[in-house]
N, C-alpha and C positions, 0 to 999 in steps of 0.2 A: 423279676421275671415279667410281670405285667407291664412294667414301664418300657422295657426294651421292645417288647412285642408291639405295643401300641405305637411307639415311635416309628418302627420299621414299617408297619402296615399303613400308617398315615402318609408316610413319605412315598411308599410304593405307588399309591394312587396318584400322586402329584407329578412324579418324574416322567413317566411315559408320555404324559400330555406335554411336558416341557420339551421332550425330544421330538415330538411330532411338530412342534412349532419351530424346531431348528435351533433352540437355545442350547448352549453348552451346559452339560450336566454339572460341571464344576461351579456354575453360577449359584447353585443351591447345595453344593457339596453332596451331590446325589450319589456318586459312587461310594463315598464313605458311609453314607446312611444306609444303603441297601445292599451293597456287595454286588452290584450290577450284573454279575454273572447269573445265568438262569439257575444253576445248582444252588447257589446261596439263597436265592429266593425260595427255592423249594424247601431247603433246610429250615429256613426261618419260619416257613408256613407250617412245618410239621409239628411245631410245638416244642422244639428244643429250647432249653432255657439259658439265659445269661451267657456264661463264657463259652458254652458249646456253640451257640449261634455265632458269637464273635470269632471263635477259632475257625469255624467252617468258612466264614467270610474271608478271614485273613489267608487261609490256605488257598482258596480260589484265586484271590488276588495274586498270590505268589506264583501259582501255576500260570496265570495270564502273563505275568511279567517274564517268566521263563519261556513262554511260547508254547507250553505243553497243552495237551488237550484233556488230560486227566491226571493219572498217577505217574506219568513219565514213561510208560511202556506202551506197546502196541504200535501199529503202523505210524510211521513218521515221527517216532519218538527218539530216533537215533540222533547222534550229534549233528550230522549234516542236515538232517530234516529239521531239527530244532533251530539250527542257525538260519536256514532258509525261511522258515516260518516266522522267526523273530524279525528278520530284516524286512520281509514283505509286510508283516503285520505292523511293524513300526511305521512304514511309509503310509500304509492305509490309515492307521490311526492318526497320524500327523495330518494327513489330508482332510480326514473327517473333522478333526479338532479345529483345523483352520477354517473350514466351512462354517462350523458351528459358531466360532468366534465372530466371523463376519456377520452371520445372521443375527447373532446376539446384539452386536453394536448397531445393526440396521434397526432392530426392534427398539432398542433404547433411544436411538436418534429419532425414530418416528414418534415414539411416545412423547419425547421432549417437544418435538415440532407441533404435535397435536395439542398438547397442553399449552404451549406458547401461543399458538394461533388462537385457541379458545380464549386465552387470557387477553391477547391483543384485541380480539373481536369484542370482548366484553368492555375493555377499556375504551375502544373506539366508539362503541355504542353509548357508553356513558359520556364520552366527549361530545358526541352529537347532541345528546340530551341536554348537556350543559350549554350548548349554543342557543337553545330555544328560549325565546322570550314570549311570555304569555300574559293574558289579561282576562278579566271577567267576560263571559259570553254576552251578557246583556247589561246595559247601563240603566235600565228602567223596566217598568212593567207594561207590556202591551196587551196582556190578556189573551194573546194568541196561543193556541195549543197545537202540539204536534199532530199531524194528520193521522187519522185512524189507519191501521194496517189493512192491506187488501186481503183477499182470501188466502194468499200464500204467506201472509204475515209480514210482507215487505212494505216499507214506507218510502216516499220520495226523499231525496237528499237535497238540501238547500245550503249553499255556501256563499257568503257575502265577501267579495273581493274588493279591497280598498287600496287605492293609491294615495299615499300621503305626500303633501308638499312640504314636509318638515325640513326646515333650514337651520335647525339648532346645531347641526354638525358641520364643520368646515368642508368635509367631503361633499355633503349635499349642496352646500353653497357653491362649491366649485362646479358642480354639474348643473345646478338649477338657478344660479344667480340669486338675487334678492337678499343681499346682506342686511338690508334694512328690516327684513322680516325674521332676523335671527332669534329675537326674543318673543315673537308671536307664536301662539299655539297653532299647530298645523291644521290645515283644511283637508277634507277628503275630496280631492279634485277628481278622482276616478272612483266610481262606484258601479260594480256589476254584480248581479245576482246569478250564480250558476245553479240551475235547477236540473237535477238528474232524476229521471223517472223512477218509480218504484221498481220496475222490472229491469232497470239499468240499460235499457235499449236506446233511449234518446235523451238528449240534453239540450238545454237552452241557456243562453247567456244574454241577460237583459240589462241594459244600461239606463240610468237616468242622468241627463246632463247636469253638471255641477251647479249651475245657476238656477235650477228649478226650485220655485218657492213651494214649501210644504209646511205642515205643522210638525214641530219637533217636540216630542213629549218630555215630561219631567224626567231628568236623569241624574245619576250620581257618578262622579269621577271615581277612579280606583282608590283614591285616598279619602273618599267619603264626601268630597265637596259636592253640595247639591246645586242643581241648575233648574230653574223654573221652566215650565213649558212655554214655548213661544209659538206664535202663529205667523205665517207669511214671511219666513226667512229661507234663504237658499239652503238646499239640502247639504251642501258641503260644510256648512257651519256646525252640523251635528257632531263632527269629530272634536270640535272645540268645547262642546257642552257635555262632556262625559266620556270622551275617547271612543274607540271603535265599538264598544258595547252600546253606546248611545246611537251610533249610526245604525247598528243592527236593530235596536228597538224602534227607531224611526221607520225603517223599512217594514218591520212587522206591523206597526200601527197603520202604515200606508196601504199595505197589500193584503193584510189578513193571512199572510203566509208565514208559518213557523220557520225560522232560520236556524239550522243546526250549528253552524260555525262561522267564524270570520277569519280571514287572512289579510294581513296588511303589509305593504312593502313601501319603502321610500326610494328616492332617486338612486342611491348607492346600490340598494338591493336589486332594482330593475336592471342596472348595468351588469351586476354580478351574475344574475340568473340568465340574462341574454347571452353573456359570454359562455356560460356553462352549456346552454342548449345548443349554441352554434348559430349559424346564419339562418334567419327566418325570412322567406320570400315575401316582399311587398311590391306593390305596383302603383305607378303614377302615370297619368295620361300625357304629361309633359314634364320637362325638367322642373324642379322645385327648389327654391331657396327661401326658407322661412326666416326672414331677417327683419330687423327694425326698419321702419319706414318713417317718413316725415309725419304721417298722421297717426301711426300706431307704433308705439315703442315696444321694444322687447322682441320676442320671437324665440323659437327653439334652436335655431341654427341649422335645422335639417337642410341638407343639400344632396339631392339625388338626380341622376339623369333619367330621362324618359324610359319607361318600360319597367321590367322587374329587376329588383336588386335584393340580394340576401343581406340583411342587416343584423348587427349584433352590437353588444357593448353600448357605448355612448350614442351611437347612431340609432339604436333601438329605442333608447330613452327619448331622443329627439323626436322620433316618429310618434311615440305614444303621447308626447306633450304638445305636438303641433296642433294649433287651432286656427290661426289666422290664414295660413295657406290653404287649409281645407274649407274655409269659409264660415264655419260655425261650430258650436259645441256638439251639435247632432252629428255633423260630419266627422268631427274628431272621434266620437264614439264609433262611427263606422270604420275609421282607420284602425282604431284599437282592436275592434273585432276581427279585422283582416289579419292583424298580427296574431291574435289569439288562435284563430283558425289555423294559420300557418304553423304556429308553435305546436299545436295538438298533433297535426299531421307529421311534423318533424319528429316528435317524441315517439309516435307509433312506428315510424320508419326506422328509428334507432333502436327499436325493441327496448325502450327505456324501462319497461316494467319487468323484463326478464334478464337483461344484460347486467351482470353484477358490477362491472366497471362503470357503466352509465349510472346505475343506481347509487353507487358510492359517491361519484362526483356530484350528482344532483342532490343527494342527501346532505353532503358537506356544505354546498352552496346555499341550499334552501334553508337549512337550519340557522345559518348565519344571516340570511337576507330577510326572512319573514318574521313578523310577530303574529302570534296566533291566539285564538281563544283557548281558555284553560283546558277544554276537553280535547285539545290536540297537542298537549304539551310533552309528548314523547315521540321518539322516532317511529315506534310501532304504530301509534295512532295515526301519524301522518302517512306512513306507508299504507296502512289499511284504507285510509281515505283515498289515496291515489289509485289503489286497486279498484275502487268503485268506478273509475273513469276509463280504464284501459280498453273496455270492450265497446265503448260508444263509437260508432263509425262516423266518419267526417260528414257523410250525407245525412246523418241524424242529429248533427249539432247545428242548432239554429241560433243565429245572433240577431238581436233586436234592440231597438231603442224606443222607449215609450214616446209616442208623438206628443209634441208640446206646441203651445201658442205663446205669443208675447204676453207677459204679465202686465196688464193694463196700467196699474199705478206706476210702473217703471219699465216700459216696453223696450227700451234700448239696452237694458242691462240684464233683466231677469226674465225667466220663462215660467209658464204654468202648465201642468199636465192637462192634456185634452181628456176630460172626464170619461166620455163614452169609450174611448180607445183604451185608457188605462184600466177602467173597470173590467173590460173584456179580457185584457191580458192577465190581470190578477185572478179573475175567476178561473181561467184556464190553468194557472199555476195551482190554485187551491184544489181543483178537481183532477190535477195531474193529466191534463189533456195535452198531447204533443203539439208543439209549435210547428212541426213539419208534417207533411203529408206522406212521407216516404215509408211510414210503417203501415199505412192503410191505403193501398193502391186504388181501392174503390171509392175513397172519399166519403165513406159513410159517416154518419154522426157518431161522435165518440161518446160512449156511455161510461159514466164513472164506474170504476172497479168496485166490486162487491166488498164491503168492509165489514169487519167483525165488530159489531157494536157491543161495547162492554156495558153490562148492567151495573147500575150504581150499587155500592155496598149497602147503602141505607135506602129503604123504600121511601117514596115521596109522601108527604103529608097530604091530607085531603085538599082538593083544589080550592075549596072555599075558606080554608084555614089560614091562608097567607095572602098578603097584598101583592098585586102586580101593577107596576106603573108603566104606562105606555107612552113612548116618546115618538114624535113624528120626525124622522130623519131622512125623509124622502128627497130633501134638497142636497143630499150628499153627493149626487152625481153631477152637479152643476146646473140642473134644471130647477125651477121653482118647486117648493114643497107642495104636495097634494093637500089642499085645504080639507080639514076635518079628518085626516087619516088616523090620527091617534084616537079620537073619539069613536070612530067606526070600529077600530080593532079592539078597543076596550069593551065595547058592546058585544063584539063577537066572542071575546073571552068569557064574559059573564054568562053568555048563552051556553058555554061549554063547562060551566060549573065553577069558574074562577070568579066568584061573586064579589070579591074585593078588588077586582081590576078597575083601574081608573086612568084617565088620560092626564098628561102633564101639559102645561102651557109652554114649557120650555122646549126649545128646539135642540136638535142634536144631529146635524147632518152626518150621514154615514152611508158608505157605499153598499155594504152588505148588512143584512138583518141579523141582529144578535139578541140573545137573552142573557143578561149579565146577572150575577149573584155575588154577594159579599164573599171574598176569599176566606174570611174568618169563619164563615158558616160551614166550611168543609163539605163533607159528603152529603149532609142534609140539604145544604144550599144547592149543590149540584143536582141532587135527585129532584128537588122542586123545580129547578130551571128546566131539567129534561122533561118533566111532565108538561111544561108549557110548550116546549118545542114539538113534542109529540102531538099535542092537541092541535097545533097549527100546521103540521106537516113539514116543519123545519128539520134540517139534518141535525144530528146530535152535536156536530162540531159547532153549531151556532150557540151552544151554551158555553159561556166564558166566565171565569172567575175574575173579579175586579176588586182590587184592594180598597178603592174609594166608594164602591157601591154601598148604598144604605139598605137595599132590599132587592127583590126580584124586579128587573126592569127589562121591558121589551122595547128595543129601538128598531122601529120599522125603517129599513134602509131604502136607498134608491133602487135596489133590485126588486122591490115589492111595492109597486105604486098602486096596485088595484087588487081586488079580491080578498077574501078572508082565509083562503087555503093557499099556502105557499106552493108555487110551482117553480122548481129549479130551472133556470135558463139552460137551454140546450146549447152545447158547444160542439164545434166540428174541428177535428184535427187539422192543423195548418191554416185555420181561418183567422189569421191575424188581421188587426185593423190596418187600413191603408197607411203606408209609410212606416210601419213598424219593422218589417223584415228589412235589414240593412246590409245584407251580404253583398259585397261588391267585388268585381274582378280587378278594377283599377280605380284609383282615387283621382277625381278631377281637382285641378288646381286653380285657385282664385287668381285672376289675371295679374294682379300686382306682384305676386310671388312666383310667377313663371320664370324659369331659368333656361338660358340657351345652351347650357352645358359647357360654356367656354370660359366665362369670366370667373 
C-alpha cells in the first residue's frame, strides 16, 4: 500500500511541470504512473489501496480510449456522439502529441548544444592556455617594492614590453635577416614601460633607446645560470644576461619603480599581431625607403609613399625596426610610439574589449605570439590585464623617450641617460604623477595620493640599540658628490637617538634616497629601517630589503643634497623634461632614405 502511494505521489509532482515545459508525458511514462485523468488522481489521493487504485486507473484509461465521459450514459454517450467525440478527440490528441514531441526534441537538442558549446569553450580555453609561454617575473633582486595603495586601495600598474631580435628560428631569420646571429642569444632591441595610473585614467609609454649604457644587476637565467653584475653596458644586453626577467630587474634598479609584469614578442609575433589587429595608420613627411647604402649596410626594407598609410603584417615589422631612415634610435622610438598610439585607437574603435569575435581572434594570436611573465600565464589573467587598459582615452596616453646624450667613451655607438631628465621622469612614475596635463586643466601641482601606511608587525628596537651606516650617494644624478654629506647625516641621526650611526668612506651613487636592511632580518629589520625613515621625514617606500645588506644602511641620494629633513620634490602633471614627450603627427625622413614614390 505504502509503496504504490508514494510512487504515485512523487510522480504527480513531477509530471505537471514536465507538461508545462511542453515535454511529452510518455518521456517519463507519466500516464502509466498516474492515470493522468483527474478522477484517477482523486481516487489515488483518497487512500484507496493497491489493486483498487490500479483498477480505477485502468477503468479511467478505458473510458478515455472509448471516448466516454464517465460510465457510458448521459448526454453525448450515444453511438453517434461517442463516434464524433472519438474522432475529434483523436485528432486533437494526435496534434497535441505531435507538438509535444517537437518541443521534446527541441529541448533535447538545446541541451546537447549547450553542453557541447560549454565543452568546446572549455577545450578552447585550455587550448589557448596551452599556447602561452611564460618565464620568471624577475631575474634578480632590485630591492624595489610595489607602491603602497592609495586611499581607495588601488595601485599603479607597470608592464615592461620587450621586442626581441631572436633569430634562432628560420621564420625570424626570414623576416629579420642576420643568419650569422642564429646561435647568438637575443637582444632586447625594443624596451617600453607601460605605466597605468592607480585610478586607470591615464597611461604613459616610456622608451629607453637600445644602445643606452646602464648598470645591469646580478641575474640568473631560468635554468639557474648566474650572471655577474656589469657596469656601462647597453641596456639591450640585459636580455642575454638572464632573459626578460633580468631586463625587468634592470629597469627596476634604474627607475626605483616596481614592475608587475613583462610581455615579450619576436619578429614573427609582431607580424601575426599586426595582421590580427588590421591596418594601423602611420605617417611620413616624404616617401621613404629604408635600404642598404654604400656607407650603411642593412635596413628594414620599409617602403612607403608620402603621407598616411595603414600598415600591417611585414610592413608593420619594418616600420617598428626602421632606424636609419628616421635618423636615430630616439626617432625610432618615436615611430614605434606612433604605431602604438594608432594601435590603441584602432582597438578601441573595433570594440576589441566587448566584441566576442575580436576577442577570440586577438586571444588566439596573442597567446601564440607573446611570451609572458608567469603571473600572466593564463588567458583569464591576460584578459583581466587588458581590461585595465580599455578605459584609458587616447588623449590621456602619453608616449615619451628618456632624453639621452652621447656616451663619452664611445660617442659614435652608445648613449647615456641625461641624469636630471631621467630622474624627474622616474620620480613622476614612482609618485604616479600623470605625464599629461589633460586630467588637470588648471595645471596645478600634482600631490601624491594619500596612501595607507601599513604598520610593521614587529615594533622597532630602541634607536640606540642598532647600528646605522650612512653612505654618500649624492653623485648618483651625474653631479659631483656633496662633500661631507655622509658625516653630516650621521651626526643628525645621532642627534635623533641613533647613537650608533656612523658614516662610510665608500661611495654609492644613487638617484633616490633609501634605507636598506638585510632581507634575512625580516619584520624586525623592516621595523628598524622604518624608524630611520620616520626620523628623517622619508616616505615608508624608502625602506628596502636587500639580500646583500649587512645591516641598516642610509644611502643619501642625489634627490637630497642638502638639509637634514627630507623634502620630497614637488612634481607637476605633464611637466616632462624637454625632449621627452615624443608624440608626432608625421615622421621626418633622413635625406639618404627619401623615396620619390616611383622607383
